[in-house]
BAMI-662599 format. One line per 4 residues: number of its first residue (from 1); their letters; for each residue x, y, z of C-alpha. Coordinates in steps of 0.5 Angstrom, whole numbers, plus 500, padded with zeros to 3 digits. Example, Ala and Ser with C-alpha at 12.3 -4.5 7.8 and 13.67 -1.06 7.14 Angstrom:
! BAMI-662599
1> as> 525/491/516; 527/498/514;
END
This chain:
! BAMI-662599
1> xxxx> 904/394/872; 902/401/873; 895/403/876; 890/407/871;
5> xxxx> 887/411/877; 894/413/879; 895/416/872; 889/420/873;
9> xxxx> 892/424/879; 895/431/879; 902/431/878; 904/434/884;
13> xxxx> 901/428/888; 904/423/883; 911/426/884; 911/426/892;
17> xxxx> 909/419/892; 915/417/888; 919/421/892; 917/417/898;
21> xxxx> 918/411/894; 925/413/893; 927/415/900; 924/408/903;
25> xxxx> 927/404/897; 920/401/895; 918/399/888; 912/404/888;
29> xxxx> 909/409/893; 904/408/898; 899/412/894; 900/408/888;
33> xxxx> 899/401/892; 893/403/895; 890/405/888; 892/399/885;
37> xxxx> 888/395/890; 882/399/889; 883/398/882; 883/391/883;
41> xxxx> 876/391/886; 873/395/881; 876/390/876; 872/384/880;
45> xxxx> 866/388/880; 866/390/873; 867/383/871; 862/381/875;
49> xxxx> 857/386/872; 859/384/865; 858/376/866; 851/378/869;
53> xxxx> 850/381/863; 852/375/859; 849/370/863; 842/373/860;
57> xxxx> 844/370/853; 845/362/852; 850/363/847; 855/367/852;
61> xxxx> 852/365/859; 857/361/864; 856/353/864; 852/353/871;
65> xxxx> 847/358/868; 845/353/862; 840/349/867; 837/355/870;
69> xxxx> 835/358/863; 833/351/861; 828/351/867; 826/358/865;
73> xxxx> 823/356/858; 821/350/860; 826/345/857; 826/338/859;
77> xxxx> 833/334/859; 834/328/854; 839/323/854; 842/327/848;
81> xxxx> 844/321/844; 844/324/837; 850/329/835; 845/334/834;
85> xxxx> 843/334/841; 849/332/845; 851/339/847; 846/342/853;
89> xxxx> 848/349/851; 846/348/843; 840/344/845; 837/350/850;
93> xxxx> 839/355/844; 835/351/839; 829/350/844; 829/358/844;
97> xxxx> 829/358/837; 824/353/836; 819/356/841; 818/361/836;
101> xxxx> 815/356/831; 812/352/836; 806/348/833; 808/348/826;
105> xxxx> 809/341/822; 816/343/820; 818/344/827; 816/337/829;
109> xxxx> 820/334/823; 826/338/825; 825/335/832; 825/328/829;
113> xxxx> 831/329/825; 835/332/831; 833/328/837; 834/321/833;
117> xxxx> 839/323/828; 835/319/823; 831/321/816; 825/324/818;
121> xxxx> 818/327/815; 812/329/819; 805/329/816; 799/332/818;
125> xxxx> 794/327/816; 788/332/815; 791/334/809; 790/327/805;
129> xxxx> 783/326/808; 778/325/802; 772/329/805; 767/334/802;
133> xxxx> 771/341/802; 769/347/806; 768/353/801; 772/357/805;
137> xxxx> 778/352/805; 779/349/798; 784/344/796; 784/344/789;
141> xxxx> 790/339/789; 786/334/794; 783/329/789; 779/323/792;
145> xxxx> 781/319/786; 789/319/784; 791/320/777; 793/313/775;
149> xxxx> 797/316/769; 802/318/774; 807/313/777; 808/317/784;
153> xxxx> 801/315/787; 802/308/786; 810/308/788; 809/312/795;
157> xxxx> 802/309/797; 801/309/804; 808/311/805; 811/318/808;
161> xxxx> 810/321/801; 803/319/800; 799/325/797; 793/320/795;
165> xxxx> 786/322/799; 784/317/804; 778/315/808; 778/317/815;
169> xxxx> 781/312/820; 778/313/827; 783/309/831; 788/312/835;
173> xxxx> 795/314/832; 798/313/838; 797/305/838; 800/305/832;
177> xxxx> 794/302/828; 790/309/826; 793/314/821; 788/318/817;
181> xxxx> 784/323/822; 784/330/823; 787/331/829; 793/326/827;
185> xxxx> 800/327/825; 805/322/823; 812/322/824; 816/318/819;
189> xxxx> 823/315/821; 828/312/817; 833/308/822; 837/305/816;
193> xxxx> 843/308/814; 846/308/807; 853/306/806; 858/307/800;
197> xxxx> 862/303/796; 867/308/792; 869/306/785; 869/299/786;
201> xxxx> 869/294/780; 862/290/779; 862/282/780; 860/278/774;
205> xxxx> 854/274/773; 853/268/769; 855/269/761; 850/265/758;
209> xxxx> 845/270/757; 841/271/751; 844/275/745; 851/275/749;
213> xxxx> 849/281/754; 854/282/759; 851/281/766; 854/284/773;
217> xxxx> 852/285/780; 854/291/784; 855/286/791; 862/284/791;
221> xxxx> 860/277/793; 855/276/787; 848/277/791; 842/281/789;
225> xxxx> 842/287/793; 837/293/793; 841/299/792; 840/305/797;
229> xxxx> 841/313/796; 844/317/801; 840/323/804; 841/330/802;
233> xxxx> 842/334/808; 836/340/809; 841/344/813; 841/346/820;
237> xxxx> 834/349/820; 829/346/816; 825/351/812; 822/346/807;
241> xxxx> 819/339/808; 823/333/807; 823/330/800; 825/323/798;
245> xxxx> 832/325/796; 833/328/804; 832/321/807; 836/315/806;
249> xxxx> 832/309/803; 832/304/797; 833/307/790; 827/305/786;
253> xxxx> 827/304/779; 822/309/777; 825/314/781; 832/313/778;
257> xxxx> 829/313/771; 826/320/772; 832/322/775; 836/320/769;
261> xxxx> 832/325/765; 835/331/769; 842/329/766; 848/333/769;
265> xxxx> 842/336/774; 840/329/777; 839/328/784; 841/321/785;
269> xxxx> 846/320/779; 852/323/778; 859/325/782; 855/328/788;
273> xxxx> 849/323/788; 848/316/790; 850/312/784; 855/313/778;
277> xxxx> 858/308/773; 864/308/769; 866/304/763; 874/304/762;
281> xxxx> 875/310/766; 869/314/763; 863/316/767; 857/314/763;
285> xxxx> 852/319/760; 846/319/764; 842/319/758; 845/312/756;
289> xxxx> 843/309/762; 837/304/761; 833/303/768; 830/296/767;
293> xxxx> 827/290/771; 833/285/770; 829/280/774; 830/272/773;
297> xxxx> 835/267/774; 842/267/772; 842/266/764; 835/268/763;
301> xxxx> 835/276/766; 829/280/763; 830/286/759; 837/285/757;
305> xxxx> 840/291/752; 841/289/745; 847/291/741; 846/299/739;
309> xxxx> 841/300/745; 843/303/751; 850/303/754; 848/300/760;
313> xxxx> 842/297/763; 841/298/771; 836/295/776; 837/298/783;
317> xxxx> 832/294/786; 836/288/785; 843/291/784; 844/288/777;
321> xxxx> 847/291/771; 847/289/764; 852/291/758; 850/290/751;
325> xxxx> 853/284/747; 861/285/745; 862/286/738; 867/280/735;
329> xxxx> 874/281/737; 872/286/742; 874/286/750; 870/287/755;
333> xxxx> 870/294/758; 872/295/765; 866/297/769; 866/300/776;
337> xxxx> 861/303/780; 860/308/786; 853/306/790; 850/305/797;
341> xxxx> 847/300/800; 843/299/807; 844/297/814; 842/299/821;
345> xxxx> 849/300/824; 857/301/823; 858/294/824; 862/289/819;
349> xxxx> 866/291/814; 864/298/812; 866/305/809; 864/308/816;
353> xxxx> 870/312/820; 875/306/823; 881/310/824; 881/310/832;
357> xxxx> 881/303/832; 887/302/828; 893/298/832; 899/301/828;
361> xxxx> 899/308/827; 907/309/825; 906/311/818; 913/308/817;
365> xxxx> 910/301/818; 904/301/814; 905/298/808; 899/300/803;
369> xxxx> 896/295/798; 896/295/792; 904/297/793; 906/305/792;
373> xxxx> 913/304/792; 917/306/786; 920/299/786; 915/294/787;
377> xxxx> 915/290/793; 909/285/792; 904/284/787; 899/280/791;
381> xxxx> 896/281/798; 899/274/800; 906/277/798; 904/283/802;
385> xxxx> 903/279/808; 909/275/807; 913/281/806; 910/284/812;
389> xxxx> 912/278/816; 919/279/814; 919/286/816; 917/284/823;
393> xxxx> 925/282/825; 926/290/825; 919/292/828; 915/289/833;
397> xxxx> 908/291/830; 907/292/822; 900/293/818; 898/291/811;
401> xxxx> 893/296/809; 888/295/803; 887/302/800; 881/300/795;
405> xxxx> 874/297/796; 876/292/790; 875/284/791; 882/281/792;
409> xxxx> 882/274/791; 887/269/795; 889/263/791; 890/257/795;
413> xxxx> 889/261/802; 894/264/806; 899/262/812; 901/267/817;
417> xxxx> 906/265/822; 908/270/827; 915/271/831; 915/272/838;
421> xxxx> 912/278/841; 910/281/834; 903/284/832; 901/284/825;
425> xxxx> 895/288/823; 891/287/816; 886/292/815; 882/296/810;
429> xxxx> 884/304/810; 879/308/813; 873/309/809; 874/303/804;
433> xxxx> 871/296/804; 875/291/801; 873/284/800; 878/278/801;
437> xxxx> 875/272/797; 879/266/799; 881/260/795; 883/256/802;
441> xxxx> 883/257/809; 887/263/813; 892/259/817; 894/263/823;
445> xxxx> 900/261/828; 905/264/832; 910/264/837; 909/267/844;
449> xxxx> 906/274/845; 904/274/838; 898/276/835; 894/278/829;
453> xxxx> 889/283/828; 884/284/822; 880/290/821; 875/293/816;
457> xxxx> 875/287/812; 870/282/809; 872/275/808; 869/270/804;
461> xxxx> 870/263/800; 871/264/793; 868/260/788; 874/254/788;
465> xxxx> 873/254/796; 869/248/799; 869/245/806; 874/239/806;
469> xxxx> 877/234/811; 881/236/814; 882/243/810; 879/247/809;
473> xxxx> 875/247/815; 874/254/816; 875/261/813; 880/263/819;
477> xxxx> 883/257/822; 888/257/828; 891/250/829; 894/247/835;
481> xxxx> 900/246/832; 905/250/827; 908/247/820; 914/245/824;
485> xxxx> 911/241/829; 911/245/835; 906/248/839; 902/254/836;
489> xxxx> 903/259/842; 899/265/838; 897/270/844; 891/273/840;
493> xxxx> 886/274/834; 883/280/834; 877/282/829; 874/289/829;
497> xxxx> 869/291/824; 870/285/820; 865/280/816; 867/273/816;
501> xxxx> 861/271/812; 856/266/815; 856/260/811; 862/262/808;
505> xxxx> 859/265/802; 852/267/799; 848/264/793; 846/270/788;
509> xxxx> 839/270/791; 843/271/798; 842/264/801; 848/261/805;
513> xxxx> 852/257/801; 855/252/806; 850/253/812; 853/252/819;
517> xxxx> 860/250/817; 864/254/822; 868/261/819; 873/261/825;
521> xxxx> 876/255/829; 881/256/835; 885/250/837; 891/253/841;
525> xxxx> 890/253/849; 891/260/852; 889/263/845; 885/269/846;
529> xxxx> 880/271/841; 877/278/841; 871/280/836; 868/287/836;
533> xxxx> 863/290/832; 863/284/827; 859/279/823; 861/272/824;
537> xxxx> 858/265/822; 859/259/827; 865/259/831; 869/253/834;
541> xxxx> 874/254/840; 878/249/844; 876/249/852; 882/252/854;
545> xxxx> 882/258/850; 878/264/851; 873/268/846; 870/275/848;
549> xxxx> 865/278/843; 862/285/843; 857/289/839; 857/283/834;
553> xxxx> 853/278/830; 854/270/831; 850/267/825; 850/260/824;
557> xxxx> 844/261/819; 839/257/823; 836/257/830; 838/249/830;
561> xxxx> 845/250/827; 851/250/832; 853/257/833; 858/256/838;
565> xxxx> 862/250/841; 868/246/842; 872/244/835; 868/237/835;
569> xxxx> 861/241/834; 858/238/840; 862/239/847; 863/245/851;
573> xxxx> 867/251/847; 872/256/850; 870/261/856; 865/265/852;
577> xxxx> 863/273/854; 857/276/850; 856/283/851; 851/286/846;
581> xxxx> 851/281/841; 845/277/837; 847/269/836; 843/265/831;
585> xxxx> 844/258/833; 845/253/839; 851/255/844; 855/250/848;
589> xxxx> 860/253/852; 865/250/858; 863/257/862; 859/263/860;
593> xxxx> 864/268/863; 858/274/862; 852/274/857; 849/281/858;
597> xxxx> 844/285/853; 844/279/848; 840/275/844; 841/268/843;
601> xxxx> 836/266/838; 836/258/838; 832/252/838; 832/244/838;
605> xxxx> 831/240/832; 826/234/832; 831/229/834; 836/233/837;
609> xxxx> 841/231/842; 842/237/846; 839/239/852; 837/246/851;
613> xxxx> 839/251/846; 844/255/851; 848/250/855; 854/252/860;
617> xxxx> 858/246/863; 860/250/869; 854/253/873; 857/256/879;
621> xxxx> 861/261/876; 859/267/871; 853/271/870; 847/272/865;
625> xxxx> 844/278/865; 839/283/861; 839/277/856; 834/273/852;
629> xxxx> 835/266/852; 832/260/849; 827/255/853; 830/251/858;
633> xxxx> 837/254/858; 842/251/862; 846/257/865; 850/260/871;
637> xxxx> 846/265/875; 841/270/872; 839/277/873; 833/280/869;
641> xxxx> 833/275/863; 827/273/859; 827/266/857; 823/264/851;
645> xxxx> 816/261/853; 810/259/849; 806/265/847; 811/269/851;
649> xxxx> 815/275/848; 820/274/843; 824/278/839; 821/280/832;
653> xxxx> 827/281/827; 826/284/820; 830/279/816; 835/273/818;
657> xxxx> 838/273/812; 845/276/811; 846/281/806; 839/284/807;
661> xxxx> 838/291/809; 834/289/815; 839/284/817; 837/282/825;
665> xxxx> 834/289/826; 829/288/831; 822/291/829; 819/296/833;
669> xxxx> 813/292/835; 818/287/839; 815/287/846; 819/292/851;
673> xxxx> 821/287/855; 826/285/850; 826/292/846; 827/296/852;
677> xxxx> 830/290/857; 838/292/856; 841/294/863; 840/301/860;
681> xxxx> 833/301/858; 836/300/851; 834/294/846; 838/287/847;
685> xxxx> 842/284/841; 847/286/837; 845/293/835; 844/295/843;
689> xxxx> 850/300/842; 845/304/837; 841/306/842; 835/306/838;
693> xxxx> 829/306/844; 833/311/847; 833/316/841; 825/314/840;
697> xxxx> 824/316/848; 828/323/847; 824/324/841; 817/323/845;
701> xxxx> 820/328/850; 821/333/845; 814/332/841; 810/333/848;
705> xxxx> 813/340/848; 811/342/841; 805/338/839; 799/343/838;
709> xxxx> 794/342/843; 788/337/841; 793/333/836; 796/327/837;
713> xxxx> 802/324/834; 805/317/832; 812/314/830; 812/310/824;
717> xxx> 818/307/822; 819/306/814; 824/301/814;
END
């Protein structure tokens, strides 16, 4: 490497220096070596000066400078749970940008969206006050009496998008009671998410309808379910207030009806929207869709389409579809739908990303279903599983991957028997939500060190499957012995992002079909059952097994039903670990290894033989911490727990019924000893990992910086 400074010297000095280097057999002369050292130090000073200049800007500064710039502008750090604020550099840069618009309602709306990751809309309530107008500030559109010829005022009344004038409310908005006053700003939040089902067949309902109309439901289990619409992004910087299309919420009949009039320009209907219907592979024209109230019991739906009427009738609030009667000799068309449903988190079967949880990643040993091979290897899901088990002789692990969101019936149930040291994974492909309808129970057995993994599936009983004695006893059954009479040595069963429908199945109105009948029975001694981010019904497990459940729901469909016990439904079940779970029903375990950040919502029946809703046989081992427990629970040592008491704090759930968008979601009105009583000041229960209270705290921290002087804000949940 040559020195640039040395090159600037007169040639006579450079020649003399080269002669000295040659005579002394040096790589370079003493003068060049000296100037190289000088140049090194000059470069260090230059780099330092350049960095000093770059440190004046948040985009280019060194990481250690970020806190100092943040402190200079008064930035207050937050937990950074939502993706928009999980980068300190970006958050400080955003703060600098927002300070230029400080005090405007759009800034408050953007803060709410970014800090929580939810849909948000900020409203200045003085804009919708009905009062005598000041002549220098006329509001010609602020009519005290709403225009009743329009449907919007009634539909959006008392919601975030309500533009009807209201009388003044002098109660404080920060208390959650007052709203409409001059100094009040309401920050409306939509915490439920919209999850998509892409091009899936709909489920036929009863056919004995007046006039022979063809009736269907969107839900793969055949239950009524409100449709949601996904949120259309507002961009990184919000320049206009949110509209209904910018938040994930229920899709209303009148909203969809008005939207369909836009044809190919519709916001909610179409390939890029939240609803799309196809008949025999052809997209249904929006002008050929009738939005109607299709309420009524099966066989007596209202407002069914007549022959020659609209091509399709849709009720988005009930999740129902009706087609006109078939003409003589015609075959029923293939009706598929793309739609969205609402839920609180990435839990159970769903279209959210799950690729990181896949156990088998070698594409050579992933078998797609339906089969894509040139020469078909299997035709049914049962055949695919049998084929995969046969291939385990060539590999230690293999996966059967369902690649669509269809409903797949399995006649007569499914038997899985695994060779020694092998792993079989039955999973849904990433971003799909298949449903498996069983005709009999799934019986799982295996040799030593074998395990079955289920990922991303919704498993329910088909119409032909009813509880029996001895079988079917559950949706998934791990018997004590194998078919050949030997002991079942299965090592483990893993459920990740799965739904084993509580009550086996649901009726059209969403009620569980078989109540507290268990969905999972584990009898082999030593088997380890692991459940993660899943929804299950009641569990029965032998005392010599182990069960670990995290970030999940165990729902026996009633507080007095048995959610967890031994196989007999009375004595203590396997050693149990609950971490961030909500259990609906009574629990009796031989050992509570750990119960943390959980809710056990149980009660005793009138003539109950149980001593308490939560019982552990061994009290000298294990720990129960930061959890809500039934009255009189028998547990090992506790730490910071809340036990149910008369007039004491208790969890407030939006809904206890599986299938509802707000299923087991804690209301914001739940007392903080429960809603913020977990180990990290988050909420107890299955949705602890959502960190909703922490998101709310981040938002409050941000709003305190930007709320105009003299004004107050209140957080109002819309779902």
